[in-house]
Every structure is written in structure tokens, then in C-alpha cells.
N, C-alpha and C positions, 0 to 999 in steps of 0.2 A: 503494500500500499504505500502511495505517495504521501508525504505529511504535506498537510497545508498550512505552511507558516503565516503567521500574523506578520506586519510590517513592523511592529514593535511589541514585544510581550506585555503583557498584564501581570502584577505582581499582587498576591493574595497574602493576608496575614492568616497564619496557620495556628500559630501558638505565640507565646510572648515574643520569643526571639527567633522565630521560624518563618520565612515568607516563602512562598511557593511561586515559580514562575510559570505562567501559561503562555507558550510560545506558539501553540498551533491548535487549530480547531478541534483536533483529537484531543489535546491536553484538557480543552475547556469541556468537551463532552465527558471525558472521564472524571473531572472535578464534579461537575454537575450530576453525574450519575451516581457518585458516591455520597452525595449530600444526604443527610438523614431524612428517612421519609416524613418523619414526623414534623419537620421543619419545612416541607415543601409547601409551596404557594403558587399564586398565579404568576409572580415574578419570576420563580425557577422554572416553572412550565414554559413561560415565553423564552427565557434564555435557552433553555434547553431544545425547544423546537427550533429556534433561529440557528442554533449551532449546527443541528442535525440538517436542517435545510442549506446551510452553507457547505457543510460537508459533502451534501449530494450535488452540489453546483447550481441549486435553485436561487441562492442568495450569495452576494458578495462576501468574502472572508472579512471585510471590514464590519459588516453587520454583526457577524459572530464575535468579532473582537468587542465591538460596542456592546453587545448584549451581555458578555461575561463582566465586562468592567461594569455596566450599570447594575447588573445583579450584586456585584461584589460591593459597590458603593452603597447601595440601598441597604445591605446587610451589614455595612460597617466593617468589611473586612478587606478594602480596597487599600494596597499599600504604595508607598512611592517607590520608584525605582531603586534598588540598593544602591549606595555609592561604592560598595566593593562587590565585585561580580565574583562568581565561583572560580572562573578562568585566570583570576587576577591572584588567587592564592595557591602557593604551591606548599606540598606536604613537608614536613620537617622529619628527618629520620623514620622511625618506626614507631614513633611515640604517638601517632594519631592526630598530633596537633599540627595547625598549619601556621605560616609566617607569611607576612607581607612581603 
């Protein structure tokens, strides 16, 4: 399957110091499919439907990006782009720690 990448990722807060990058429509669908059923609502349904339509080529990728971004903003989990990207960090020895 060919990944359908967004022009810019969307970042979502998952835990206190953990941010998830949503870089493609498949990432957005996976995230929305994993959303707890008890917390699903019309906003969730609309975002998921838009992402599936973009995946199937019925809507532009921009619509899917906007949908996941709007969903995250309404749920209070939209995060700013991190200042330090994962590719900017290199592992240090075998300690599992990273250094800039």
C-alpha cells in the first residue's frame, strides 16, 4: 500500500510528555479507530469518515489533515510541532538515553 502523506504532520498530545506524530492519512485512521468507543461522537465520526474518503481518493489529503487537526483541537489534544524532532536525537551508548 502506498502511504498518503500529509504536506505537514499533525501532532497530538498522548500523555504528559508524549506527542504522537500523524504524518499520513493511514496514521489518522489508525488513531481514530483506536479512540475509545465510549468517547466517540459526531466529531469523531466526521473526522474518521473524511479520512476514509481521502484514503479512497474521494477527498483531497488536505481534507483528512484538516479533519484530524480539527478533531484534536476540539478534544484539547492538538500539540504544537515539537522543537526537537526524533531524527535530531542520536542514541548514546547502550544506556537507552539520547543526547542532542
